[in-house]
NUBALUM-153861 format. One record per residue: residue in one letter; x, y, z of N, C-alpha, C in turn. Coordinates in steps of 0.02 Angstrom, whole numbers, padded with zeros to 5 digits, always signed. Each point is the difference from the previous one (the first is absolute). Layout:
BEGIN
aXYZXYZXYZ ...
This chain:
BEGIN
m+03453-01228-04636+00024-00097-00029+00055+00003-00020 i+00013-00042+00086+00090-00054+00003+00054+00007-00024 e+00023+00014-00034+00081-00018-00026+00027-00067-00005 l+00030-00047-00055+00032-00079+00011+00034-00006+00038 d+00039+00062+00005+00057-00016+00060-00041-00014+00079 t-00036+00062+00013-00034-00017+00057-00032-00083-00004 i-00026-00028-00034-00060-00072+00039+00083-00044-00005 h+00045+00017-00080+00041-00035+00009+00018-00027+00079 k+00035+00044+00039+00032+00016+00047-00069-00013+00067 m-00051+00002-00011-00066-00028+00061+00011-00041-00025 w-00004-00055-00064+00005-00081+00013+00065-00020+00011 e+00022-00017+00011+00088+00008+00011+00021-00001+00086 q-00060+00046+00039-00013-00028+00055-00042-00001+00001 d-00074-00014-00019-00050-00049+00002+00002-00081+00017 s+00063-00019-00050-00013-00067-00035+00038-00043+00043 c+00051+00045+00023+00019-00057+00071-00050-00050+00052 i+00011-00028-00002-00023-00074+00038+00066-00009+00070 n-00067+00010+00065+00072-00005+00067-00024-00054-00004 e+00078-00047-00016-00021-00075+00020-00007-00022+00063 n+00001+00065+00066-00024-00018+00068-00090+00005+00023 e-00025+00068-00061-00039+00020+00028-00058-00052-00084 l-00002-00037+00007-00042-00027-00087-00053-00032+00004 d-00044+00032+00097-00068-00005+00002-00031+00071-00015 r+00070+00082+00025-00029+00047-00015+00027+00006-00076 a+00008-00026-00041+00023+00006-00055-00044+00007-00056 s-00051-00072+00042-00031+00001-00039-00083+00029+00018 i-00012+00025+00049-00050+00034+00051+00005+00103-00081 d+00071+00018+00020+00031+00051-00050-00007+00014-00066 t-00054-00085-00028-00006+00003-00052-00012+00004-00062 s-00086+00029+00067-00066-00005-00037+00004+00110-00011 k+00066+00020+00053+00023+00058-00009+00015+00047-00045 l+00010-00050+00003+00071+00036-00064-00036-00028-00109 h-00040-00057+00046-00061+00015-00065-00025+00064-00042 a-00019+00011+00063-00063+00051+00024+00055+00088-00052 k+00046-00023+00047+00059+00093-00031+00024-00032-00052 y+00005-00064-00059+00022+00035-00046-00069+00001-00049 l-00042-00041+00031-00051+00034-00054+00003+00047-00027 q-00012+00037+00100-00015+00074-00032+00028+00019-00045 l+00055+00015+00026+00058+00007-00062-00005-00033-00075 f-00032-00069+00007-00017+00042-00050-00040-00022-00074 n-00067+00012+00049-00061+00024-00026+00020+00092+00008 t+00046+00016-00002+00014+00072+00007+00028+00013-00059 a+00017-00045-00008+00090-00010-00044-00049+00000-00063 r-00051-00045+00038-00005-00026-00095-00103+00089-00043 l-00032+00017+00065-00024+00057-00018+00032+00049-00035 t+00079+00031+00076+00009+00021-00057+00054+00023-00088 l+00015-00120-00014-00007+00028-00071-00076-00004-00022 k-00036-00020+00012-00074+00029-00066+00007+00055+00009 r+00010+00039+00046-00019+00069-00022+00041+00024-00049 r+00070-00014+00020+00088+00017-00056-00036-00002-00086 e-00047-00073-00007-00015-00028-00037-00046+00044-00048 l-00037+00015+00068-00056+00075-00053+00000+00047-00021 e+00054+00016+00068+00063+00043-00027+00008+00044-00069 l+00014-00077+00010+00059-00012-00074-00054+00016-00092 a-00060-00034+00033-00057-00021-00072-00022+00065+00000 e+00002+00024+00082-00041+00106-00014+00082+00042-00083 l+00056-00027+00042+00042+00060-00036+00003-00009-00061 k+00003-00100-00015+00008-00027-00076-00090+00075-00036 q-00041-00006+00022-00036+00029-00045+00021+00093+00033 e+00014+00004+00003+00016+00075+00015+00057+00022-00058 k+00043-00044-00005+00041-00006-00025+00004-00002-00065 w-00051-00045-00030-00018-00009-00063-00010+00035-00018 r-00061+00055+00068-00032+00035-00055+00052+00082-00016 y+00024+00003+00031+00050+00048+00010+00032+00002-00074 f+00074-00089-00011-00008-00007-00063-00047-00010-00062 t-00026+00022-00017-00043-00026-00026-00018+00072-00049 g-00026+00048+00054+00006+00081+00010-00075+00000+00037 k-00041-00025+00007-00069-00009+00063-00002+00067+00049 m+00084-00002+00032-00010+00000+00045-00041+00095-00018 t-00011+00043+00039-00008+00091+00041+00073-00005+00036 k+00017+00092-00043+00066+00027+00045-00037+00001+00074 e-00052-00006+00003+00021+00006+00100+00003-00063-00021 e-00035-00062+00009+00010-00037+00003+00098+00010+00038 m+00053+00007-00081+00056-00032-00009+00044+00074+00066 d-00080+00027+00001+00044+00050+00052-00002+00017+00060 s-00034-00067+00010-00029+00005+00101+00038-00091-00012 r+00020-00018-00040+00068-00074-00008+00088+00032-00010 q-00025+00063+00016+00086+00040-00048+00042-00049-00063 w-00024-00042-00035-00007-00038-00047+00003+00069-00074 k+00068-00018-00023+00016+00043-00075-00052+00008-00036 y-00002+00053-00043-00062-00003-00038+00004-00022-00082 d+00060-00025-00011-00006-00058-00072+00038-00055+00063 p-00016-00029-00010+00079-00090+00007+00010-00043-00016 f+00019+00014-00102+00044-00014-00015+00074+00071-00011 n-00012+00010+00022+00015+00077-00010+00034+00012-00059 g-00015+00059-00064-00025-00017-00066-00008-00041-00043 t-00004-00048+00024+00023-00056-00038-00058-00007-00030 n-00016-00059-00059-00047-00009-00032-00044-00051+00045 k-00049+00005+00030-00057-00047+00031+00012-00067-00024 p-00020-00072+00067-00004-00054-00021-00025-00027-00053 m-00019-00038-00008-00051-00027-00032-00039-00073+00084 r-00058+00014-00022-00040-00032+00035+00046-00065+00063 s+00025-00056-00050+00037-00026-00014+00032-00028+00084 e+00038+00081+00004+00092-00011+00001-00030+00066+00074 l-00084-00016+00016-00037+00054+00068+00043-00042+00047 d-00021-00061+00003+00030-00045+00048+00060+00009+00019 s+00042-00011-00015+00084-00009-00029+00009+00081+00073 y-00034+00039-00041+00032+00098+00043-00032-00035+00083 i-00049-00014-00021-00050+00007+00061+00041-00068+00070 d+00014-00049-00049+00065-00053+00057+00075+00046+00017 s+00006+00070-00051+00039+00017+00021+00037+00055+00036 d-00091+00004+00043+00027+00062+00023-00004+00017+00047 k+00049+00024+00041+00016+00017+00057-00050+00013+00064 d-00047+00010-00004-00060+00004+00069-00021-00065-00013 i+00007-00071-00034-00038-00021-00018+00022-00074+00031 q+00063+00052-00035+00044-00091+00029+00024+00038+00076 k-00003+00045+00012+00021+00005+00103-00060-00055+00005 i-00058+00014+00000-00043-00054+00008-00014-00047+00000 i+00037-00043-00050+00035-00061+00004+00019-00023+00011 i+00090+00048+00002+00017-00045+00064+00018+00007+00106 k-00092+00058-00018+00006-00020+00073-00046-00077+00024 i-00046-00010-00055-00050-00063-00001+00018-00055-00010 e+00073+00016-00018+00044-00061-00015+00027-00037+00062 y+00042+00090+00038+00005-00036+00060-00101-00028+00040 l-00008+00053-00001-00053-00037+00070-00009-00091-00073 k-00021-00025-00026+00015-00052+00021+00051-00041+00012 i+00070+00000+00012+00014-00009+00021+00008+00006+00055 v+00005+00039+00050-00032+00010+00072-00084-00036+00017 a-00024-00016-00046-00045-00047+00017+00000-00065-00032 d+00037-00029-00055+00042-00065+00000+00043-00021+00110 a+00019+00043-00002+00073-00028+00064-00075+00011+00052 i-00010+00021-00027-00067+00021+00087-00061-00106-00012 e-00018+00013-00069-00045-00035-00024+00052-00112+00000 e+00074+00013+00005+00040-00027+00052+00031-00050+00064 i-00006+00088+00030+00000-00008+00083-00078-00053+00030 l-00027+00037-00030-00066-00031+00019-00018-00085-00022 n+00017-00011-00057-00003-00059-00034+00084-00062+00046 n+00002+00041+00035+00056-00016+00023-00002-00020+00103 l-00029+00050+00024-00067-00010+00057-00052-00042-00003 k-00005-00015-00090-00055-00097+00000+00040-00008+00022 w+00058-00053+00032+00015-00020+00005+00040+00003+00031 r+00029+00027+00050+00011+00005+00062-00003-00062+00035 h-00083+00004+00011+00012-00068+00040+00054-00093-00012 s+00005+00020-00048+00036-00072-00016+00051+00019+00014 a+00019+00075-00024+00062-00011+00058+00019-00020+00087 i-00017+00029-00027-00005+00013+00099-00029-00088+00026 k-00047-00036-00048+00005-00063+00002+00072-00039+00033 n+00014+00000-00073+00065-00024-00018+00036+00039+00068 c-00003+00026+00022+00074+00017+00052-00036-00088+00070 i-00070+00027+00003-00023-00014+00091+00032-00079-00037 d-00028-00033-00049+00050-00077-00057+00071-00046-00011 w+00025+00098+00004+00061-00020+00025+00062-00004+00069 r-00075+00024+00035+00010+00026+00085+00017-00096+00025 k-00065-00007-00005-00047-00084+00007+00041-00059-00013 f+00021+00012-00070+00070-00022-00038+00087-00013+00026 t-00010+00047+00010+00094+00006+00035-00039+00003+00086 s-00036-00011-00006+00006-00023+00084-00034-00073+00021 g+00012-00032-00066-00045-00069+00044-00057+00012-00017 i-00059+00008-00011-00076-00006+00038-00024-00007-00065 
């Protein structure tokens, strides 16, 4: 997955329209759209995988916190046998707060939020590209106006 900083740097270069090559800028719009559409699709698919990973981990953590996980499963995940460190087992209504505050869950949530920001940034770039022809037309119209045509 491409980093947000890399996307920003790429767009900083790609967003520039050379006023002396407006025809080239118009032609390149389709190529840029294809480039960022590919990045957008990759980001959305990665985001979906992470969301599914979160759902699966939440189910595992629920089993872990309710005591329904075997010792072998805990060993394979390297989780402690006592998730509550000797304190009383919480009521079922409190389990969601334990699951949501779990470090493994939070790591995935942070990744999901980052991927949402990446996807949103690329979507904004795609929206900008959608209207790039208007910016090019405005440049041409301005040149016509200033030259008296």
